C-alpha positions in Angstrom: -0.3 0.0 -0.2 1.2 3.4 -0.9 -0.3 6.8 -0.5 -0.1 10.1 -2.5 -1.8 14.1 -2.4 -4.2 12.6 -4.7 -5.4 9.0 -4.0 -4.4 5.6 -2.5 -3.0 2.3 -4.6 -3.3 -1.5 -3.5 -1.3 -3.8 -5.2 -0.9 -7.6 -5.6 2.1 -9.3 -6.0 0.0 -12.2 -7.4 0.7 -16.4 -7.2 4.3 -16.3 -7.8 5.1 -13.5 -5.3 7.4 -11.6 -7.9 5.0 -9.1 -10.4 2.7 -6.7 -8.7 -0.7 -6.3 -9.7 -3.2 -3.4 -9.8 -6.0 -4.2 -7.1 -7.4 -0.4 -6.2 -6.9 3.5 -7.0 -9.1 4.9 -4.6 -9.3 8.9 -4.4 -8.0 10.3 -1.2 -6.2 8.8 1.5 -8.0 9.2 4.2 -8.4 6.0 6.6 -12.6 7.1 6.6 -12.8 7.1 2.8 -11.0 4.4 1.9 -11.9 1.3 5.0 -15.4 1.5 3.9 -14.5 0.4 -0.1 -12.3 -2.3 0.9 -15.2 -3.5 3.1 -16.9 -3.9 0.0 -14.9 -7.2 -0.8 -16.2 -10.4 1.5 -14.5 -10.7 4.9 -13.4 -14.3 4.4 -11.5 -12.9 1.2 -9.7 -10.2 2.9 -9.0 -12.5 6.1 -7.0 -14.6 3.7 -4.5 -11.7 2.9 -1.6 -12.8 5.4 0.9 -9.9 4.1 0.7 -6.2 3.9 3.7 -4.1 3.2 3.3 -0.2 4.1 4.6 3.4 4.6 4.6 5.1 8.2 1.6 6.8 7.4 -0.5 6.4 10.5 -3.8 6.2 8.1 -2.3 3.0 6.1 -1.4 1.7 9.7 -5.7 2.3 10.2 -6.2 0.9 7.3 -4.9 -2.3 7.2 -5.4 -3.8 10.9 -9.3 -2.5 10.0 -9.8 -4.3 6.7 -7.3 -7.3 6.8 -7.2 -8.5 10.6 -5.4 -11.8 9.6 -2.6 -9.7 8.3 0.7 -9.5 9.4 2.0 -5.3 8.4 5.6 -4.8 7.1 7.0 -1.7 7.5 8.4 -0.8 3.8 12.7 -0.8 4.5 13.0 1.7 1.5 10.7 4.5 4.0 13.5 3.2 6.4 16.2 4.0 4.7 14.7 7.1 3.1 14.7 8.3 6.8 18.6 8.2 7.0 19.4 9.6 4.1 17.1 12.0 4.7 19.0 13.0 8.0 22.3 12.9 6.1 21.5 16.1 4.5 20.0 17.7 7.4 23.9 17.7 8.5 25.0 19.0 5.3 22.5 21.7 4.8 23.3 22.6 8.2 27.1 23.1 7.4 26.0 24.9 4.1 24.2 27.4 5.9 26.9 28.0 8.1 29.6 28.3 5.0 27.5 30.7 3.2 27.3 32.8 6.8 30.9 32.8 7.6 31.3 33.6 3.6 29.1 36.8 4.4 30.9 38.0 7.6 34.3 37.7 5.5 32.8 39.3 2.4 31.8 42.2 5.0 34.6 42.2 7.0 36.6 42.7 3.4 34.6 45.3 2.2 35.3 47.5 6.0 39.0 46.5 5.5 38.9 47.8 2.1 40.2 44.5 0.7 38.7 42.0 -1.9 37.5 39.0 -0.8 39.3 35.7 -1.5 37.8 32.6 -0.8 39.7 29.5 0.7 40.0 27.0 -2.9 40.4 23.3 -1.5 42.3 21.1 -3.9 39.6 19.8 -5.9 38.7 23.6 -6.5 35.6 23.7 -4.7 35.1 26.8 -2.4 33.6 25.1 1.3 30.0 26.4 0.3 30.2 24.4 -3.0 31.8 21.9 -1.4 29.0 21.3 0.8 26.6 22.3 -2.2 28.1 19.5 -4.9 28.1 16.7 -2.5 24.7 16.6 -2.1 24.1 13.6 -4.2 27.2 11.7 -3.9 25.5 10.9 -0.3 22.6 9.6 -2.1 24.8 7.2 -3.4 26.9 3.8 -1.7 31.0 4.4 -1.8 31.1 1.4 -4.5 29.1 4.4 -7.0 30.8 7.3 -6.8 33.2 8.3 -9.7 36.6 9.6 -9.2 35.7 13.5 -8.7 32.7 12.5 -6.0 35.9 9.8 -4.3 37.9 13.6 -3.8 35.1 15.7 -3.3 33.8 13.0 -0.3 37.5 12.4 0.8 37.5 16.7 1.3 34.0 16.3 2.9 34.5 14.1 5.3 38.1 15.8 6.4 37.1 19.0 7.0 33.3 17.7 8.7 33.9 14.6 10.4 30.1 14.5 11.7 29.1 14.2 8.1 31.0 10.6 7.4 29.3 9.7 10.7 25.9 10.4 9.9 26.7 8.5 6.4 27.9 5.6 7.7 25.3 5.4 9.8 22.8 5.6 7.0 25.3 2.9 5.3 24.8 0.3 8.2 21.3 0.4 8.5 21.3 -0.3 4.6 24.1 -3.4 5.5 21.3 -4.6 8.0 18.6 -4.8 5.6 20.9 -6.0 2.6 22.6 -8.1 4.5 20.9 -9.6 7.3 18.5 -13.1 6.6 17.0 -13.7 10.1 15.0 -11.8 12.4 16.7 -12.9 15.6 19.7 -11.9 14.0 18.6 -8.3 12.6 17.2 -7.4 16.9 20.8 -7.3 17.6 21.9 -5.7 14.8 19.6 -2.9 15.3 20.5 -2.3 18.7 23.5 -1.8 18.1 22.6 0.3 15.3 20.9 2.2 18.2 23.6 2.8 20.2 25.6 3.8 17.5 23.3 6.7 16.8 23.2 7.5 20.5 27.1 8.2 20.9 27.0 9.9 17.9 25.0 12.9 19.3 23.2 14.1 16.2 19.9 15.0 17.2 18.4 14.8 13.8 19.6 10.6 13.9 18.5 10.8 17.5 15.2 11.3 16.0 15.2 9.0 13.1 16.5 5.8 15.8 13.2 6.9 17.9 11.0 6.5 14.9 12.4 3.0 14.1 11.7 1.9 18.1 8.2 3.0 17.7 7.4 0.8 14.3 10.1 -1.6 15.7 7.5 -4.6 15.4 6.5 -4.0 11.9 9.9 -3.1 10.5 11.4 -6.0 12.1 8.7 -8.5 10.3 10.7 -7.7 6.8 13.6 -9.9 7.7 10.4 -12.7 7.8 9.8 -13.0 4.0 12.1 -9.9 3.0 9.0 -8.1 1.2 9.0 -4.5 -0.1 6.5 -2.2 -1.3 8.5 -1.4 -4.7 6.0 -2.3 -7.0 3.1 -0.1 -5.7 6.5 2.9 -4.8 7.0 2.1 -8.7 3.8 2.8 -10.0 3.4 5.4 -7.8 6.2 7.1 -9.5 5.1 6.3 -12.8 1.9 8.1 -11.7 3.8 11.0 -10.9 5.1 11.5 -13.8 2.2 11.5 -15.7 0.4 13.9 -13.7 3.5 16.1 -14.3 3.0 16.0 -18.3 0.0 18.2 -17.4 1.1 20.6 -14.9 -0.8 19.3 -12.1 -4.4 17.8 -11.8 -7.9 19.8 -11.9 -10.4 17.0 -12.3 -9.4 14.6 -9.8 -12.2 11.7 -11.5 -11.1 12.0 -15.0 -7.4 11.9 -14.0 -8.0 8.2 -12.0 -10.1 7.3 -14.9 -7.5 7.9 -17.2 -4.9 5.9 -14.3 -7.3 2.9 -14.7 -7.3 3.0 -18.9 -3.8 3.4 -19.2 -2.2 1.1 -16.2 -5.6 -1.4 -14.7 
């Protein structure tokens, strides 16, 4: 299950567990809207649903619990990883604003002294402000996917901002837990160690991520039973957003949903 601004998408893996099939597109994301529609499906059929992958939105959780009482809820791993990626960017952005402030102060000081301002240039040709701005995309990627220039930039970034390096390492470690841990019992231990590292890091934004994970601990750990993800629904969601962007927004929601069902259903 996934949701956007105008619709809720429900997909089904199908018998082979591989290919996602569109089950429904429902206008709105409110539980009050969606639950009555799903309840039109016979309870005997809904009881056959054994597993649901979903994001951490409260409405999605309420819908799943109300309509599919026998289903095990699984928090989609990619939504959890997205939190840590955003946290890394938050640390980077904080330093970028500090670098902008520092540069402004130096420019103003140079003006008062009637001198020309010359920013410090790093070995790769970046100023500190540029380094922080241009490091955005490399922090989304795994280290083995960096280009030569990105490797040089990352080395400089981590040398001058070790907290960004630590934040990046925490994010990558969580990804590795999802990638390489086979059983729930081992994942429980590894996540506990990860939380301890977060506590030691004293990065406020990562403490928030840690608390969020702990509040959804059971459903996050359920991933390690069958390693189910919301990938098919998220892929479909991306297609819908791209389709909507072609028309620069939607004014007639009903017709928009009709077009989607004609193209994708």
